C-alpha positions as CSV (number, residue, x, y, z in Angstrom):
1,M,26.5,23.1,0.0
2,L,24.4,25.4,2.2
3,S,21.3,23.7,3.3
4,Q,20.0,26.4,5.6
5,P,18.5,29.4,3.9
6,R,20.0,31.8,6.5
7,L,23.6,30.6,5.7
8,K,22.9,31.3,2.0
9,E,21.6,34.8,2.8
10,I,24.6,35.6,5.0
11,L,27.0,34.5,2.2
12,Q,25.2,36.6,-0.4
13,L,25.5,39.6,2.0
14,L,29.2,39.1,2.4
15,L,29.7,38.8,-1.3
16,Q,28.8,42.5,-1.4
17,P,31.5,45.1,-0.6
18,T,29.7,46.3,2.6
19,V,31.1,45.1,5.9
20,H,28.6,43.6,8.4
21,S,29.0,43.3,12.1
22,A,27.6,40.4,14.1
23,A,25.1,42.7,15.8
24,D,23.9,44.0,12.4
25,L,23.4,40.4,11.1
26,A,21.7,39.3,14.3
27,Q,19.2,42.2,14.0
28,R,18.6,41.5,10.3
29,F,17.8,37.8,10.8
30,D,16.2,38.2,14.3
31,V,18.6,35.8,16.0
32,T,21.2,36.1,18.7
33,V,24.8,37.3,18.1
34,R,25.9,33.9,19.3
35,T,23.9,32.2,16.5
36,I,25.5,34.5,13.9
37,R,28.9,33.5,15.2
38,S,27.9,29.8,14.9
39,D,26.7,30.5,11.4
40,I,30.0,32.1,10.4
41,Q,31.9,29.2,11.9
42,A,29.7,26.8,9.8
43,L,30.4,28.8,6.7
44,N,34.1,28.7,7.3
45,R,34.0,24.9,7.8
46,L,32.3,24.4,4.5
47,M,33.9,27.2,2.4
48,Q,36.6,26.4,-0.2
49,G,39.1,28.9,-1.6
50,A,38.1,31.7,0.8
51,S,37.3,32.5,4.5
52,I,35.3,34.9,6.5
53,N,37.4,37.0,8.8
54,L,36.4,39.4,11.6
55,K,38.0,42.9,11.2
56,R,38.3,44.6,14.5
57,G,36.0,47.6,14.7
58,K,34.5,46.9,11.4
59,G,32.8,43.5,11.1
60,Y,32.9,40.4,8.9
61,E,34.8,40.4,5.6
62,L,35.1,37.8,2.9
63,E,38.7,37.1,1.9
64,I,39.2,35.1,-1.3
65,R,42.4,33.2,-1.6
66,D,41.8,31.1,-4.7
67,Q,39.2,32.7,-7.1
68,A,38.6,29.6,-9.3
69,T,38.2,27.2,-6.4
70,F,35.9,29.7,-4.6
71,E,33.7,30.2,-7.7
72,D,33.2,26.5,-8.1
73,W,32.2,26.2,-4.5
74,K,30.0,29.2,-4.6
75,H,28.1,27.8,-7.6
76,Q,27.3,24.6,-5.6
77,A,26.7,26.4,-2.3
78,L,24.0,28.7,-3.7
79,S,22.3,26.0,-5.7
80,P,18.6,25.5,-4.8
81,D,19.2,21.8,-4.7
82,W,20.9,22.3,-1.3
83,T,18.1,24.3,0.3
84,L,16.3,22.5,3.1
85,S,12.6,22.7,3.4
86,L,11.6,23.4,7.0
87,D,8.0,24.2,6.3
88,S,6.3,21.5,8.3
89,M,6.7,20.4,11.9
90,E,7.9,17.0,10.7
91,D,10.7,18.6,8.6
92,R,11.8,20.8,11.5
93,Q,11.8,18.0,14.1
94,R,13.7,15.7,11.7
95,Y,16.3,18.3,11.1
96,L,16.6,19.0,14.8
97,L,17.0,15.3,15.6
98,S,19.8,15.1,12.9
99,I,21.8,17.9,14.6
100,L,21.6,16.2,18.0
101,L,22.5,12.7,16.6
102,M,25.3,13.9,14.4
103,H,26.8,16.3,17.0
104,P,27.2,14.7,20.5
105,E,28.4,17.9,22.2
106,W,26.0,20.1,24.2
107,Q,23.6,22.2,22.2
108,D,22.0,25.5,23.4
109,P,18.2,25.2,22.9
110,D,18.1,28.9,22.0
111,D,20.6,28.3,19.1
112,L,18.6,25.3,18.0
113,A,15.4,27.5,17.9
114,D,17.2,30.0,15.8
115,M,18.4,27.3,13.4
116,I,14.9,26.1,12.6
117,Y,13.1,29.4,12.9
118,V,10.8,28.6,15.8
119,S,10.0,30.1,19.2
120,R,11.6,29.1,22.5
121,N,8.3,27.4,23.6
122,T,8.1,25.5,20.4
123,I,11.7,24.2,20.6
124,Q,10.9,22.8,24.1
125,S,7.9,20.9,22.6
126,Y,10.1,19.5,19.9
127,L,12.8,18.4,22.4
128,R,10.2,16.6,24.5
129,S,9.1,14.6,21.4
130,I,12.7,13.8,20.6
131,R,13.3,12.6,24.2
132,N,10.5,10.1,23.8
133,L,11.6,9.0,20.4
134,V,15.2,8.3,21.1
135,S,14.4,6.3,24.3
136,R,13.1,3.6,21.9
137,Y,16.6,3.2,20.6
138,E,18.3,2.9,24.1
139,L,19.6,6.5,23.7
140,V,19.5,9.1,26.5
141,F,18.3,12.6,26.0
142,E,20.2,14.8,28.5
143,S,19.3,18.3,29.6
144,R,21.5,20.3,32.0
145,G,20.8,23.9,32.7
146,Q,23.5,26.1,31.3
147,Q,25.2,23.3,29.4
148,G,22.2,22.7,27.1
149,V,20.9,19.4,25.6
150,R,22.5,16.4,23.9
151,I,21.9,12.8,23.0
152,S,24.1,10.1,24.4
153,G,24.2,6.3,24.0
154,P,25.7,3.4,22.0
155,E,27.1,4.4,18.6
156,E,25.2,1.6,16.8
157,K,21.9,2.8,18.2
158,R,22.7,6.4,17.3
159,R,23.2,5.3,13.7
160,Q,20.1,3.2,13.7
161,C,18.0,6.1,14.9
162,L,19.5,8.4,12.2
163,S,18.8,5.8,9.5
164,E,15.2,5.1,10.6
165,E,14.0,8.4,11.9
166,V,15.9,11.1,9.9
167,L,16.5,9.7,6.4
168,D,13.4,9.9,4.1
169,R,13.1,7.0,1.7
170,N,10.6,8.4,-0.8
171,L,11.3,6.0,-3.6
172,T,10.9,8.2,-6.7
173,D,13.3,10.8,-5.5
174,Y,15.3,8.4,-3.2
175,V,17.1,6.4,-6.0
176,T,17.9,9.2,-8.5
177,G,19.8,11.7,-6.4
178,F,20.5,13.2,-3.0
179,S,18.1,15.4,-1.0
180,P,19.1,18.6,0.7
181,L,18.8,16.9,4.1
182,E,21.1,14.1,3.0
183,K,23.6,16.6,1.7
184,R,23.4,18.5,5.0
185,L,23.8,15.4,7.1
186,F,26.9,14.2,5.1
187,E,28.2,17.7,4.2
188,H,31.9,16.6,4.3
189,T,31.3,13.7,1.9
190,D,30.9,13.9,-1.9
191,L,27.9,11.6,-2.1
192,S,27.9,11.3,-5.9
193,A,31.6,10.3,-5.9
194,L,31.0,7.8,-3.1
195,S,28.1,6.3,-5.1
196,G,30.5,5.7,-8.1
197,I,33.2,4.2,-5.8
198,L,30.6,1.8,-4.2
199,Y,29.1,0.8,-7.6
200,S,32.6,0.0,-9.0
201,C,33.6,-2.0,-5.9
202,L,30.4,-4.1,-6.2
203,Q,30.9,-4.7,-9.9
204,E,34.5,-5.8,-9.4
205,S,33.3,-8.4,-6.8
206,C,30.4,-9.6,-9.1
207,L,27.8,-8.3,-6.7
208,T,24.5,-6.8,-7.9
209,C,21.9,-4.8,-6.2
210,S,18.9,-2.6,-6.9
211,D,19.1,1.2,-7.1
212,Y,17.3,1.4,-3.8
213,A,19.8,-0.9,-2.1
214,L,22.7,1.0,-3.7
215,K,21.4,4.2,-2.2
216,N,21.0,2.5,1.2
217,L,24.7,1.5,1.0
218,V,25.8,4.9,-0.1
219,L,24.1,6.6,2.9
220,H,25.3,3.9,5.3
221,T,28.9,4.4,4.2
222,A,28.5,8.2,4.3
223,M,27.2,7.9,7.8
224,M,30.2,5.8,8.8
225,L,32.6,8.4,7.3
226,E,30.9,11.3,9.1
227,R,30.8,9.5,12.4
228,I,34.4,8.4,12.2
229,R,35.4,12.0,11.6
230,A,33.3,13.0,14.7
231,G,35.0,10.3,16.8
232,G,32.0,8.0,16.9
233,V,33.4,4.5,16.1
234,L,31.6,1.2,16.4
235,P,32.7,-1.1,19.2
236,S,34.1,-4.5,18.3
237,H,31.6,-7.4,17.9
238,E,31.8,-11.0,17.1
239,T,32.0,-11.2,13.3
240,E,29.7,-13.3,11.1
241,T,31.1,-15.5,8.3
242,L,30.1,-13.9,5.0
243,P,30.7,-14.8,1.3
244,A,34.2,-14.2,0.0
245,E,33.0,-11.7,-2.6
246,V,31.3,-9.6,0.1
247,E,34.4,-9.5,2.3
248,T,36.5,-8.6,-0.8
249,A,34.1,-5.7,-1.7
250,A,34.1,-4.4,1.9
251,Q,37.9,-4.5,2.1
252,T,38.4,-2.8,-1.3
253,L,35.9,-0.1,-0.4
254,C,37.6,0.6,3.0
255,R,41.1,0.8,1.5
256,T,39.9,3.1,-1.2
257,L,38.1,5.4,1.2
258,E,41.0,5.5,3.6
259,Q,43.3,6.8,0.8
260,K,40.7,9.2,-0.5
261,E,39.4,10.6,2.8
262,H,42.7,10.3,4.8
263,I,41.0,8.4,7.7
264,S,41.5,5.1,9.3
265,I,38.7,2.5,9.2
266,C,38.9,0.0,12.1
267,P,37.9,-3.7,11.7
268,A,34.6,-3.2,13.4
269,E,33.6,-0.6,10.9
270,Q,34.7,-2.8,8.0
271,N,32.8,-5.8,9.4
272,S,29.7,-3.6,9.7
273,L,30.1,-2.4,6.2
274,A,30.5,-6.0,4.9
275,L,27.3,-7.0,6.7
276,H,25.3,-4.2,5.1
277,I,26.8,-5.1,1.7
278,A,25.6,-8.7,2.3
279,L,22.1,-7.5,3.3
280,N,21.7,-5.2,0.3
281,T,23.2,-7.3,-2.6
282,R,22.6,-10.5,-4.4
283,F,25.5,-13.0,-4.6
284,S,26.0,-16.6,-5.7
285,G,26.9,-18.0,-2.4
286,I,23.4,-18.8,-1.0
287,S,23.6,-22.1,0.8
288,E,20.8,-24.6,0.6
289,R,18.5,-24.8,3.6
290,E,16.0,-27.6,3.6
291,D,13.8,-25.9,6.3
292,L,13.2,-23.0,3.9
293,R,12.3,-25.3,1.1
294,T,9.9,-27.1,3.3
295,A,8.4,-23.8,4.5
296,I,7.9,-22.7,0.9
297,T,6.2,-26.0,0.0
298,R,3.8,-25.6,2.9
299,M,3.0,-22.0,2.0
300,L,2.2,-22.9,-1.6
301,D,0.1,-25.9,-0.4
302,R,-1.8,-23.6,1.9
303,I,-2.5,-21.1,-1.0
304,A,-3.7,-23.9,-3.3
305,A,-5.9,-25.5,-0.6
306,V,-7.5,-22.3,0.8
307,W,-7.3,-19.7,-2.0
308,H,-7.4,-22.1,-5.0
309,F,-4.4,-20.5,-6.7
310,D,-2.1,-23.3,-7.5
311,L,1.4,-21.7,-7.8
312,R,3.4,-24.9,-6.9
313,N,4.8,-25.4,-10.4
314,D,6.1,-21.8,-10.8
315,P,9.9,-22.1,-10.7
316,V,10.4,-18.3,-10.7
317,L,8.3,-18.0,-7.6
318,Q,10.1,-20.9,-5.9
319,K,13.5,-19.2,-6.6
320,D,12.3,-15.7,-5.6
321,L,10.7,-16.9,-2.3
322,Y,13.8,-18.9,-1.3
323,N,16.1,-16.0,-2.0
324,H,13.9,-13.6,-0.1
325,L,13.3,-15.8,2.9
326,F,17.0,-16.6,3.0
327,S,17.7,-12.8,3.1
328,I,15.1,-12.3,5.9
329,F,16.6,-14.9,8.2
330,K,20.2,-13.8,7.3
331,A,19.3,-10.3,8.5
332,R,17.6,-11.6,11.6
333,R,20.8,-13.6,12.6
334,S,22.6,-10.3,12.4
335,E,19.9,-8.5,14.4
336,Q,19.1,-6.3,11.4
337,H,15.6,-5.2,10.5
338,H,15.0,-3.4,7.2
339,L,11.9,-1.3,7.1
340,N,9.7,-1.7,4.0
341,P,9.1,1.8,2.5
342,L,6.6,0.2,0.1
343,L,4.4,-1.4,2.7
344,N,1.5,1.1,2.6
345,T,1.6,1.0,-1.2
346,I,1.7,-2.8,-1.3
347,R,-1.3,-3.1,1.1
348,S,-3.4,-0.6,-0.8
349,S,-2.4,-1.6,-4.3
350,F,-2.2,-5.4,-4.0
351,P,-4.6,-6.2,-1.2
352,L,-5.4,-9.7,-2.5
353,A,-1.7,-10.7,-2.8
354,Y,-1.1,-9.3,0.7
355,D,-4.0,-11.2,2.2
356,I,-3.0,-14.5,0.6
357,S,0.6,-14.0,1.8
358,L,-0.5,-13.0,5.3
359,D,-2.6,-16.1,5.6
360,A,0.1,-18.5,4.2
361,V,2.9,-16.9,6.2
362,N,1.0,-17.0,9.5
363,H,0.0,-20.6,8.8
364,V,3.6,-21.8,8.3
365,F,5.7,-19.5,10.5
366,Q,4.0,-19.9,13.8
367,T,7.0,-20.1,16.0
368,V,9.1,-17.4,14.4
369,R,6.7,-14.7,13.3
370,L,7.5,-12.5,10.2
371,S,6.8,-8.8,10.4
372,E,4.4,-6.9,8.2
373,D,7.5,-5.3,6.5
374,E,8.7,-8.8,5.5
375,I,5.3,-10.1,4.5
376,G,4.9,-7.1,2.3
377,Y,7.8,-8.1,0.1
378,I,6.7,-11.7,0.0
379,S,3.3,-10.6,-1.2
380,L,4.9,-9.0,-4.2
381,H,6.4,-12.3,-5.3
382,I,3.1,-14.1,-4.6
383,G,1.1,-11.4,-6.4
384,A,3.4,-11.6,-9.4
385,A,2.9,-15.4,-9.6
386,V,-0.9,-15.0,-9.4
387,E,-0.7,-12.5,-12.3
388,R,1.5,-14.9,-14.3
389,C,-1.1,-17.7,-13.9
390,Y,-3.5,-15.7,-16.1
391,S,-1.1,-13.9,-18.5
392,G,-1.1,-14.7,-22.2
393,Q,1.4,-14.7,-25.0
394,M,4.1,-12.2,-25.7
395,I,3.6,-9.6,-28.4
396,P,5.6,-7.4,-30.8
397,A,5.9,-4.1,-28.9
398,K,9.3,-4.4,-27.2
399,V,9.9,-2.6,-23.9
400,F,12.5,-2.5,-21.1
401,L,11.4,-2.0,-17.5
402,V,13.4,0.4,-15.3
403,C,12.7,-0.2,-11.6
404,G,14.8,1.4,-8.9
405,S,13.5,-0.5,-5.9
406,G,14.6,-4.1,-6.5
407,M,13.7,-7.5,-7.8
408,A,10.3,-7.9,-5.9
409,T,8.8,-4.7,-7.3
410,S,10.1,-5.3,-10.9
411,R,8.6,-8.8,-10.8
412,M,5.3,-7.4,-9.7
413,L,5.3,-4.6,-12.4
414,E,6.2,-7.2,-15.1
415,A,3.4,-9.5,-14.0
416,R,0.9,-6.6,-13.9
417,L,1.9,-5.5,-17.4
418,K,1.6,-9.0,-18.7
419,S,-1.9,-9.4,-17.1
420,Y,-3.1,-6.1,-18.6
421,F,-1.4,-6.3,-22.0
422,Q,-0.9,-10.0,-22.5
423,S,-1.2,-9.8,-26.3
424,K,0.6,-6.5,-26.8
425,L,3.9,-6.4,-24.9
426,E,7.3,-8.1,-25.1
427,I,9.4,-7.3,-22.1
428,L,13.0,-7.4,-23.0
429,G,14.3,-7.2,-19.5
430,S,14.2,-5.3,-16.2
431,L,16.9,-2.7,-15.5
432,S,18.0,-0.6,-12.6
433,Y,18.4,3.1,-13.0
434,Q,22.2,2.7,-13.2
435,Q,21.9,0.0,-15.8
436,Y,19.6,2.2,-17.9
437,L,22.3,5.0,-17.8
438,A,24.9,2.5,-19.0
439,L,22.9,1.1,-22.0
440,S,24.6,1.5,-25.4
441,E,22.9,3.1,-28.3
442,T,22.3,-0.3,-29.9
443,E,20.7,-1.6,-26.7
444,L,18.6,1.5,-26.4
445,T,17.2,1.3,-29.9
446,S,16.3,-2.4,-29.5
447,A,13.2,-1.2,-27.5
448,D,10.1,0.6,-28.8
449,F,9.8,2.4,-25.5
450,F,10.7,2.1,-21.8
451,I,8.3,1.7,-18.8
452,T,9.9,3.2,-15.7
453,T,9.1,3.7,-12.0
454,V,11.7,6.5,-11.6
455,P,12.3,9.7,-13.6
456,L,14.6,9.1,-16.6
457,P,16.8,11.5,-18.4
458,D,15.9,11.7,-22.1
459,R,18.1,9.4,-24.3
460,G,16.0,9.6,-27.4
461,I,13.7,6.7,-26.8
462,P,10.2,7.4,-25.5
463,F,9.3,6.2,-22.0
464,V,6.2,6.2,-19.8
465,E,6.5,6.7,-16.0
466,V,4.3,4.5,-13.8
467,E,4.0,3.3,-10.2
468,F,5.2,-0.2,-9.6
469,S,1.6,-1.1,-8.7
470,L,0.4,0.0,-12.2
471,T,-2.6,2.1,-11.4
472,R,-5.5,2.4,-13.7
473,D,-4.2,5.7,-15.1
474,N,-0.7,4.1,-15.5
475,A,-2.2,1.2,-17.5
476,E,-4.1,3.7,-19.7
477,N,-0.9,5.7,-20.4
478,V,0.9,2.5,-21.4
479,A,-2.1,1.6,-23.6
480,R,-1.8,5.0,-25.4
481,M,1.8,4.1,-26.2
482,L,0.5,0.9,-27.9
483,S,-2.6,2.2,-29.6
484,P,-4.9,5.2,-29.7
485,A,-7.7,3.2,-28.2
486,Q,-7.6,3.2,-24.4
487,A,-7.8,0.0,-22.4
488,Q,-11.3,-0.6,-20.9
489,F,-11.8,-1.8,-17.4
490,Q,-15.1,-3.2,-16.1
491,G,-16.6,-2.8,-12.7
492,P,-18.0,-6.0,-11.0
493,C,-21.7,-5.2,-10.4
494,H,-22.8,-8.7,-9.3
495,F,-20.8,-8.7,-6.1
496,F,-23.2,-6.2,-4.5
497,Q,-26.9,-6.6,-3.6
498,E,-29.5,-4.4,-1.9
499,D,-29.8,-6.4,1.4
500,L,-26.1,-6.1,1.9
501,F,-26.1,-2.3,1.8
502,V,-26.4,0.0,4.8
503,R,-25.9,3.7,5.5
504,F,-25.2,4.9,9.1
505,D,-26.4,8.5,9.6
506,T,-25.5,8.5,13.4
507,P,-22.1,7.9,15.0
508,V,-21.3,4.2,15.4
509,T,-18.2,2.2,16.5
510,K,-16.1,-0.2,14.4
511,E,-17.6,-3.1,16.3
512,Q,-21.1,-2.0,15.5
513,V,-20.3,-1.7,11.8
514,L,-18.8,-5.2,11.7
515,D,-21.7,-6.7,13.7
516,E,-24.2,-5.3,11.2
517,L,-22.4,-6.3,8.1
518,C,-21.7,-9.8,9.4
519,T,-25.3,-10.3,10.4
520,R,-26.5,-9.3,6.9
521,L,-24.1,-11.7,5.2
522,I,-25.2,-14.5,7.5
523,Q,-29.0,-13.8,7.1
524,A,-28.5,-13.7,3.3
525,G,-27.2,-17.2,3.4
526,I,-23.8,-16.2,2.1
527,S,-21.6,-16.8,5.2
528,E,-21.7,-19.2,8.1
529,P,-22.3,-18.1,11.8
530,G,-18.6,-18.1,12.6
531,L,-18.0,-15.1,10.2
532,R,-17.7,-12.5,12.9
533,E,-15.1,-14.4,14.9
534,S,-13.0,-15.0,11.8
535,V,-13.2,-11.3,10.8
536,E,-12.0,-10.4,14.4
537,Q,-9.1,-12.7,14.1
538,R,-8.0,-11.1,10.8
539,E,-8.3,-7.6,12.3
540,A,-6.0,-8.6,15.2
541,I,-3.2,-9.6,12.8
542,S,-3.1,-6.5,10.6
543,H,-5.4,-3.5,10.0
544,T,-7.6,-3.6,6.9
545,N,-8.0,0.0,6.0
546,L,-6.5,0.7,2.6
547,N,-6.3,4.5,3.1
548,D,-7.8,7.1,5.4
549,I,-11.4,6.6,4.1
550,F,-11.8,3.0,2.9
551,A,-11.5,-0.3,4.7
552,I,-12.1,-3.9,3.6
553,P,-12.5,-6.2,6.6
554,H,-12.8,-9.9,5.8
555,P,-12.4,-13.4,7.3
556,M,-9.2,-15.3,7.6
557,A,-9.8,-17.4,4.5
558,P,-12.5,-18.0,1.8
559,E,-15.5,-19.6,3.4
560,A,-18.7,-18.1,1.8
561,A,-21.3,-19.7,-0.5
562,R,-20.8,-16.9,-3.0
563,T,-18.3,-14.1,-3.4
564,R,-20.0,-10.9,-2.2
565,A,-19.3,-7.5,-0.5
566,A,-21.5,-6.0,2.2
567,V,-21.3,-2.2,2.1
568,A,-21.5,0.3,4.9
569,I,-21.3,4.1,4.3
570,L,-20.8,6.2,7.4
571,D,-21.8,9.9,7.8
572,H,-19.4,10.1,10.7
573,P,-15.8,8.7,10.4
574,V,-15.0,5.8,12.7
575,P,-11.5,5.0,14.0
576,W,-10.3,1.8,12.4
577,N,-6.8,1.0,13.7
578,D,-4.5,1.6,16.6
579,S,-3.0,4.7,15.0
580,G,-6.4,6.4,15.0
581,T,-6.9,6.3,11.2
582,T,-10.6,6.8,10.5
583,V,-12.8,5.5,7.6
584,Q,-16.2,6.2,6.1
585,I,-16.5,3.4,3.5
586,V,-16.5,-0.2,4.7
587,F,-16.7,-3.2,2.3
588,L,-16.9,-6.5,4.3
589,L,-15.7,-9.1,1.9
590,A,-17.0,-12.7,1.8
591,F,-15.0,-15.0,-0.5
592,C,-16.1,-18.3,-2.0
593,K,-13.5,-21.1,-2.3
594,G,-12.6,-21.8,-5.9
595,E,-13.8,-18.5,-7.4
596,Q,-10.3,-17.2,-8.1
597,K,-11.4,-15.1,-11.1
598,S,-14.2,-13.6,-9.1
599,I,-12.0,-12.7,-6.2
600,E,-9.5,-11.1,-8.5
601,R,-12.2,-9.0,-10.3
602,L,-13.5,-7.9,-6.9
603,Y,-10.1,-6.8,-5.7
604,D,-9.5,-5.0,-9.0
605,F,-12.6,-2.9,-8.3
606,L,-11.4,-2.2,-4.7
607,L,-8.1,-1.0,-6.1
608,E,-10.0,1.3,-8.5
609,I,-11.8,2.8,-5.5
610,V,-8.5,3.3,-3.6
611,Q,-6.9,5.1,-6.6
612,S,-9.9,7.3,-7.5
613,V,-10.9,10.2,-5.1
614,S,-13.9,11.0,-7.3
615,L,-15.2,7.4,-7.0
616,Q,-14.8,7.6,-3.2
617,Q,-16.8,10.8,-3.1
618,S,-19.5,9.2,-5.3
619,I,-19.8,6.3,-2.9
620,L,-20.1,8.7,0.1
621,K,-23.0,10.5,-1.6
622,A,-25.0,7.4,-2.1
623,E,-28.0,7.4,0.2
624,T,-29.6,4.2,-1.1
625,F,-28.4,1.0,-2.8
626,E,-29.9,2.2,-6.1
627,E,-27.8,5.5,-5.9
628,F,-24.8,3.4,-5.0
629,R,-25.3,1.2,-8.1
630,Q,-25.9,4.1,-10.5
631,L,-23.1,6.3,-9.2
632,C,-20.4,3.7,-8.6
633,L,-21.0,0.4,-10.5
634,R,-20.7,-0.1,-14.2
635,P,-22.2,-3.1,-15.9
């Protein structure tokens, strides 16, 4: 379990019969003797079946007490799966932050520099960045001469900072295993065994959750165990009444861990664990709230009136929206905020669903505003319902979906598949990664193939791996599983016209681009004079760039005589949002009420641009509208 390359190299040296002094090792690795001593101490803390001893006048020697135990440990310790990548500045700073958060004692900056292989000047730059970062969590970065540096502050804030700033929730890898950084952070905890214990406790209490939520719970529980061992215990707080099955699961889990880990888990830690179980699982005890029912009715009325998508008779959407809004406000009462790791993907892959949801949510929730993270998940449910409105009949090819990130993403993937392959697919069900592993042979062979968002081990049934947004390439790969003929997708030419095309060959501002495009749409008789103000209102709510090259500004709601896109191509990138992201392709969209199909087709083409670097490059090369049409638009 050696996450630092230097520790592995020291162990490999000590496996040889040669004795090495601290000075020899320090010179070999270009670090201080003090750092070598710290490394030896770290190795001894982790090592099983052996220890490294200092022989006076000679140096360090490996003494093996239990050969079988040591060999098992050595096999794991030298595995490449435990090696941390510290190639980028972000990786090094994240690892440095993890050390300071997990170890509250004073740390010598020189030792920290040696740990992450940077100079003394660079370590000071990293520490300044960390000082600014932790202040947002009510934590204090302390620096005292000879003592060194440390982070102090409330235990709950320390854990929140660890969760949000250190853990990397890349979905594909996140749900199927544990990263070297996670293993390093929780080096005294068997994460795989903990995952099994948690899964069993949830099953016994009839609680279900996505693979993503299960991983969240595993890491939260591992963090609790590590912090208890380090003496960092949560203070007592007023407890919230939770469903009985949640309390039972938390109690069972705590008693099991106390026996296994030989620790004591106080009531405050158990209450915190119960709350996280409630926030990450689905359970039957959801109470009825008339205010949420009313809010959902008003949202769907708004979508029908403004966007002309009538989703009011979709019982699946009604249920999903209620459960999701209930979870949002449940988390808010507990002062919990879950970041949405899918937000950027949702915004770029489902811009229409996101815009519809943003408009409806802001119309209904004016007193209590929902965050973009929360709206992102809502837009998946709305987008799936929009797709269902236009899906056709089920067909013979039988498939299971495997989706590790929860109900919202599996609903969206299912709806996208039905929209693309309405006469070709029969979806037997949606599974988590854990449920896929538990399928019997009979259940496996009931499917022709599997469509999955996470890597799957081969169990004899073919599968195709896709993104939950179902990109063009993904759809074509699914089509190949069904038929040798590839699915064909058409580009919407009629949304573009010559007088709505402009190329800027000199530097301009975002405001100048918007002014020009709005003016052209108004002069063409497509939009009303209030277009520019409405576009500005939409930009103030949430940025409209889909990536670092392409933006789609638009008014708050459909208001045009015809659905059109005014195009600006920029020789010089222009900053488009507060974070400084620049763009060079701008499509200002004007929607016509009642043209649902046209709006969907236009957004499908925008999505194709986002997913195709070659198409983006073709657009950038277009000097005139005719070149734009020939290079980019298909009839």
